[in-house]
C-alpha positions as CSV (number, residue, x, y, z in Angstrom):
1,M,103.2,48.3,53.0
2,T,103.9,49.2,56.6
3,P,101.1,51.0,58.4
4,R,103.2,54.2,58.2
5,E,103.7,53.8,54.5
6,R,100.0,53.1,54.0
7,M,99.1,56.3,55.8
8,Q,101.7,58.3,54.0
9,S,100.3,57.0,50.6
10,A,96.8,58.0,51.6
11,M,97.8,61.4,52.8
12,S,99.7,62.0,49.6
13,L,96.5,61.2,47.6
14,G,97.8,57.8,46.6
15,T,96.1,54.4,46.7
16,P,97.7,52.2,49.3
17,D,97.5,48.4,49.6
18,R,94.3,48.9,51.6
19,V,92.5,51.8,53.2
20,P,94.3,52.8,56.4
21,V,92.4,53.0,59.7
22,M,93.0,55.6,62.4
23,C,90.5,57.2,64.7
24,Q,90.8,60.0,67.2
25,M,89.7,58.7,70.6
26,S,88.1,60.8,73.3
27,I,89.9,60.9,76.7
28,G,86.8,59.3,78.2
29,H,86.9,56.3,75.8
30,M,90.6,55.6,76.5
31,L,90.2,55.9,80.3
32,L,87.2,53.6,80.4
33,N,89.2,51.0,78.6
34,L,92.6,51.4,80.2
35,S,93.7,50.3,83.7
36,L,95.5,53.6,84.3
37,S,95.1,56.3,86.8
38,P,93.1,59.2,85.2
39,V,95.4,61.7,86.9
40,E,98.6,60.0,85.7
41,F,97.2,59.6,82.2
42,W,96.4,63.3,82.0
43,Y,99.6,64.8,83.5
44,D,102.4,62.2,83.1
45,A,103.9,62.0,79.6
46,G,105.1,58.5,79.9
47,T,101.7,57.2,81.1
48,F,99.9,59.1,78.4
49,A,102.3,57.7,75.7
50,D,101.8,54.2,77.1
51,G,98.0,54.6,76.9
52,L,97.9,55.9,73.4
53,C,100.1,53.1,72.1
54,E,98.1,50.4,73.9
55,M,94.9,51.7,72.3
56,R,96.6,51.7,68.9
57,R,97.7,48.1,69.4
58,R,94.2,46.9,70.6
59,Y,92.4,48.4,67.6
60,G,95.0,47.8,65.0
61,F,95.2,51.4,63.9
62,D,97.8,52.5,61.4
63,G,98.9,55.5,63.4
64,V,98.8,57.4,66.7
65,L,97.4,60.9,67.4
66,V,99.1,62.7,70.2
67,S,96.5,65.4,71.3
68,L,98.2,66.6,74.4
69,H,101.9,67.6,74.7
70,G,104.2,69.7,76.9
71,H,103.7,67.6,80.0
72,S,105.7,68.9,83.0
73,P,107.8,66.3,84.8
74,A,107.4,68.4,87.9
75,W,103.6,68.4,87.9
76,R,103.4,66.6,91.3
77,S,105.1,69.5,93.0
78,G,101.9,71.5,92.7
79,V,99.7,68.7,94.2
80,R,98.6,68.7,97.8
81,K,96.8,65.3,97.5
82,I,95.0,63.0,95.1
83,E,91.7,61.3,96.2
84,A,89.8,58.4,94.7
85,T,86.2,59.2,94.0
86,G,83.2,57.3,92.7
87,R,83.8,58.8,89.3
88,G,87.5,58.7,89.1
89,E,90.1,60.8,90.9
90,E,90.3,64.3,92.3
91,V,93.4,66.4,92.5
92,H,93.7,69.0,95.3
93,W,96.2,71.6,94.2
94,N,98.4,73.7,96.5
95,D,96.7,76.9,95.2
96,G,93.3,75.8,96.3
97,R,91.9,74.5,93.0
98,R,90.4,71.1,92.6
99,T,90.3,69.1,89.4
100,L,88.0,66.1,89.1
101,H,89.2,63.5,86.6
102,P,86.3,61.3,85.7
103,R,86.9,58.1,83.7
104,D,84.2,58.9,81.2
105,E,84.7,62.6,80.3
106,L,87.1,65.6,80.4
107,P,88.4,67.0,83.7
108,L,86.3,69.4,85.7
109,V,88.0,72.3,87.5
110,T,86.6,74.0,90.6
111,G,88.1,76.4,93.2
112,P,89.1,80.0,93.2
113,E,87.5,82.0,90.4
114,S,89.6,82.8,87.4
115,P,90.5,86.4,86.7
116,P,88.0,88.2,84.4
117,K,88.4,87.9,80.7
118,P,90.1,91.0,79.1
119,L,88.0,93.4,77.1
120,L,88.7,93.0,73.4
121,Q,88.5,96.7,72.7
122,H,91.3,97.5,75.2
123,I,93.7,94.8,74.2
124,R,97.2,95.7,73.0
125,E,99.7,93.3,71.5
126,S,102.0,93.9,74.5
127,D,99.2,92.4,76.7
128,L,99.4,89.1,74.9
129,S,101.6,86.2,75.9
130,A,105.0,85.8,74.3
131,R,104.6,82.0,73.8
132,V,101.9,79.3,73.6
133,G,101.6,78.3,77.3
134,Y,98.6,76.1,77.1
135,I,96.2,74.1,75.0
136,P,92.6,75.2,75.1
137,V,91.1,71.7,75.4
138,S,87.5,72.8,76.0
139,Q,85.5,75.6,77.4
140,G,87.6,76.9,80.3
141,L,89.8,73.8,80.5
142,R,93.5,74.4,79.7
143,F,96.3,72.0,79.5
144,A,99.6,73.7,80.5
145,I,102.6,73.4,78.2
146,D,106.0,73.2,79.9
147,P,108.3,75.2,77.5
148,S,111.2,72.9,78.4
149,H,109.3,69.7,77.5
150,E,107.0,70.8,74.7
151,C,107.8,67.8,72.5
152,D,108.8,65.1,74.9
153,V,105.7,63.0,74.4
154,F,106.2,62.8,70.6
155,R,109.6,61.3,71.1
156,L,108.3,58.9,73.8
157,V,105.5,57.6,71.4
158,R,108.0,57.3,68.5
159,D,110.2,55.2,70.8
160,R,107.3,52.9,71.5
161,I,105.9,52.5,68.0
162,G,109.2,52.7,66.1
163,N,109.1,53.6,62.4
164,A,106.4,51.2,61.5
165,Y,103.4,53.4,62.4
166,S,102.3,57.0,61.5
167,L,102.7,59.6,64.3
168,H,100.5,62.7,64.3
169,G,100.7,65.8,66.4
170,E,98.1,68.4,67.1
171,V,97.9,72.2,67.4
172,T,94.7,74.2,68.0
173,S,93.4,76.8,65.7
174,P,94.2,80.5,66.4
175,F,90.4,81.1,66.4
176,D,90.1,78.8,69.4
177,Y,92.8,80.7,71.3
178,Y,91.0,83.9,70.5
179,L,87.7,82.6,71.9
180,D,89.4,81.1,74.9
181,L,91.1,84.5,75.7
182,I,88.0,86.7,75.2
183,G,85.2,84.3,76.1
184,H,83.0,82.6,73.6
185,E,80.0,85.1,73.7
186,E,82.1,88.2,73.8
187,G,84.6,86.9,71.3
188,L,81.9,86.2,68.7
189,L,80.3,89.6,69.3
190,G,83.8,91.2,69.1
191,L,84.2,89.9,65.5
192,M,81.5,92.4,64.6
193,D,82.2,95.2,67.1
194,F,86.0,95.3,67.1
195,P,87.2,93.5,64.0
196,E,90.6,95.2,64.0
197,K,91.3,94.0,67.6
198,A,90.1,90.5,66.7
199,G,92.5,90.5,63.8
200,L,95.4,91.6,66.1
201,V,94.7,88.7,68.5
202,L,94.4,86.2,65.7
203,D,97.5,87.4,64.0
204,H,99.5,87.2,67.3
205,F,98.4,83.6,68.1
206,T,99.0,82.5,64.5
207,G,102.7,83.5,64.7
208,L,103.2,81.7,68.0
209,L,101.3,78.6,66.8
210,S,103.3,78.5,63.6
211,D,106.5,78.4,65.6
212,L,105.2,75.7,67.9
213,A,104.0,73.6,65.0
214,I,107.5,73.8,63.4
215,R,109.0,72.5,66.6
216,I,106.5,69.6,66.7
217,C,107.5,68.8,63.1
218,L,111.1,68.7,64.1
219,A,110.2,66.1,66.8
220,G,109.5,63.6,64.0
221,V,105.8,63.6,63.4
222,D,104.3,62.5,60.0
223,A,101.3,64.9,60.2
224,I,99.8,67.6,62.3
225,K,96.1,68.1,62.9
226,I,94.8,71.6,63.2
227,S,91.9,71.3,65.8
228,S,89.3,73.8,64.8
229,P,86.0,72.8,66.4
230,Y,84.4,76.2,66.6
231,A,84.7,77.0,62.9
232,G,81.6,75.1,61.6
233,G,78.3,76.5,60.4
234,G,76.7,76.2,63.9
235,F,79.1,78.8,65.2
236,I,80.1,81.2,62.4
237,S,78.9,82.0,58.9
238,R,80.8,81.2,55.8
239,A,81.7,84.9,55.4
240,F,83.1,85.1,58.9
241,Y,85.0,81.9,58.3
242,A,86.6,83.4,55.3
243,R,87.6,86.5,57.3
244,Y,88.5,85.2,60.8
245,V,89.6,81.5,60.3
246,L,90.8,80.9,56.8
247,P,93.7,83.4,56.5
248,Y,95.2,82.4,59.9
249,E,94.9,78.6,59.4
250,Q,96.3,79.1,55.9
251,R,99.4,80.6,57.5
252,L,99.6,77.8,60.0
253,A,99.3,75.2,57.3
254,R,101.9,76.9,55.2
255,A,104.4,76.7,58.1
256,I,103.8,73.0,58.6
257,R,103.9,72.0,55.0
258,G,107.1,74.0,54.6
259,Q,108.7,71.4,56.9
260,G,107.6,68.6,54.6
261,V,104.9,67.4,57.0
262,H,101.3,66.8,56.2
263,V,98.6,68.9,57.8
264,Y,94.9,68.4,58.1
265,T,92.0,70.4,59.5
266,H,89.5,69.0,62.1
267,T,86.3,71.0,62.0
268,C,83.1,69.5,63.6
269,G,79.5,69.8,62.6
270,A,78.0,71.5,59.5
271,I,80.9,72.3,57.1
272,G,79.2,71.4,53.8
273,D,79.0,75.1,52.8
274,R,82.7,75.7,53.3
275,L,84.6,72.7,52.0
276,D,86.1,74.9,49.3
277,L,87.3,77.3,51.9
278,L,88.9,74.6,54.0
279,L,90.7,73.5,50.8
280,E,91.9,77.1,50.2
281,A,93.9,76.9,53.5
282,G,96.3,74.6,51.6
283,V,95.9,71.7,54.0
284,S,96.7,68.1,52.9
285,G,93.4,66.8,54.2
286,I,90.2,67.4,56.1
287,E,88.9,65.4,59.1
288,C,85.4,64.9,60.5
289,L,83.0,65.7,57.6
290,D,80.2,64.8,60.0
291,P,77.4,63.0,58.2
292,P,73.7,63.8,58.9
293,P,72.4,64.2,61.6
294,L,75.6,65.2,63.3
295,G,76.6,67.4,60.4
296,N,75.7,67.9,56.7
297,V,78.4,66.3,54.7
298,E,77.8,63.3,52.5
299,L,81.0,61.3,51.7
300,S,80.2,61.0,48.0
301,E,79.9,64.8,47.7
302,A,83.1,65.4,49.7
303,K,85.0,63.0,47.4
304,R,83.7,64.9,44.4
305,V,84.8,68.2,45.8
306,M,88.1,67.1,47.2
307,R,89.3,64.5,44.7
308,G,92.9,65.3,43.8
309,K,93.1,68.2,46.2
310,A,93.1,66.8,49.7
311,F,92.7,63.5,51.5
312,I,89.6,62.6,53.6
313,K,89.8,61.3,57.1
314,G,86.3,60.2,58.2
315,N,83.4,59.9,58.3
316,I,81.7,57.3,60.4
317,D,79.1,58.6,62.8
318,S,80.5,57.8,66.3
319,V,77.2,58.4,68.1
320,H,74.3,57.1,66.0
321,V,76.3,54.3,64.3
322,L,79.1,53.1,66.6
323,L,77.5,54.0,69.9
324,H,73.8,53.4,69.5
325,G,73.7,51.3,66.3
326,T,73.5,47.5,66.1
327,R,76.4,45.4,64.9
328,E,74.7,45.2,61.5
329,D,74.4,49.0,61.4
330,V,78.1,49.3,61.9
331,V,79.0,46.7,59.2
332,R,76.6,48.3,56.7
333,D,77.8,51.9,57.4
334,V,81.5,51.1,57.3
335,R,81.2,49.1,54.1
336,E,79.5,52.1,52.5
337,R,82.3,54.4,53.7
338,L,84.9,52.0,52.3
339,R,83.1,51.6,49.0
340,I,82.9,55.4,48.4
341,G,86.1,56.4,50.1
342,R,88.5,53.9,48.5
343,E,87.8,55.0,44.9
344,G,90.7,57.1,43.7
345,G,92.6,56.8,46.9
346,G,93.3,59.6,49.4
347,F,91.1,58.1,52.1
348,I,91.6,57.2,55.7
349,L,88.8,55.3,57.5
350,S,88.0,57.0,60.7
351,T,85.1,58.2,62.9
352,A,83.9,61.6,61.9
353,C,84.8,63.2,65.3
354,S,86.2,61.5,68.4
355,V,85.2,58.0,69.4
356,A,82.5,58.5,72.0
357,P,83.4,57.3,75.5
358,G,80.8,54.5,75.6
359,V,81.6,52.9,72.2
360,L,82.2,49.2,72.7
361,P,85.9,48.3,71.9
362,E,84.8,45.4,69.7
363,R,83.1,48.0,67.4
364,L,86.5,49.6,66.8
365,V,88.2,46.3,66.2
366,M,85.6,45.8,63.4
367,L,86.9,48.8,61.5
368,R,90.3,47.2,60.9
369,E,88.7,43.9,60.0
370,L,86.3,45.4,57.5
371,A,89.1,47.5,56.0
372,E,91.2,44.3,55.4
373,Q,88.2,42.6,53.9
374,M,87.1,45.3,51.4
375,G,89.4,48.3,51.8
């Protein structure tokens, strides 16, 4: 089997020639292990594509996840200067903002204050954007999407990896856009105080994201990840998940699968009480399934619940095992993941969440080696 065929078999709940291996890597991990400008890696589509493909090659992964898209070819026109710092590089923008790009973590934005968040109770649909203009990467950090170049990076990566490897895109959950727009604290309170308004915002973003996801599908991806980090038990209850996350991600998943493309949900932390709800969204698979102490999901229980319903992509602890564990800890843990996960197929070996920045590269090379030995 080619790596792409191997991934396709696992995502279709089949049993490939061996368990495929594909991890999501943090920006920090990639920058610490690539000889690339942090600024160029973040803003330039070609540099980003080169970096992703080089990391795939080094670790022998069966696919590539493209987490950022919509890079503007004209990004330099807004730059006054770029300075090297002890931590990485800093961009001085024409509008007075500064963005520090460290090598070991996400960018940090400083400068003129952002406009105040809108009040949920006063929002009308006409106030909301007519397109998805950004990716809410993290709290307050947005990656701008150039509408004329939304899918360029997917085509660049496909050109580099050919048809031999699996290519995955990513869209962010409507719930994340809601929290980014309103603010995390006010957004969570708004679910109780102004549920109709919250529904209006979620419905609006779901429509826009469904259209965006279809355009990504048409760019030739094999799967799309729905990034939904704020939908775990540490943020909202099972009942609120069923009301404010499930129906909107369900619509998004339906749009993607309607294009004949696999879709999987990435939700961090404690999701053991809502695995059945994640499955109700109609996704092809679920990623993370963080094991204790990061989360509360045991792989054997997840296999029991999800067998024949959705594939599993996980669930190695990137912090306690890959980062802080010994080599023997890694071997023991990965062998156990493979032993449990390979039974009945539908399993992709991966870290539960992103590969932590400081994880040694040789630890990730081991994943492929162990999969070939006993996967």
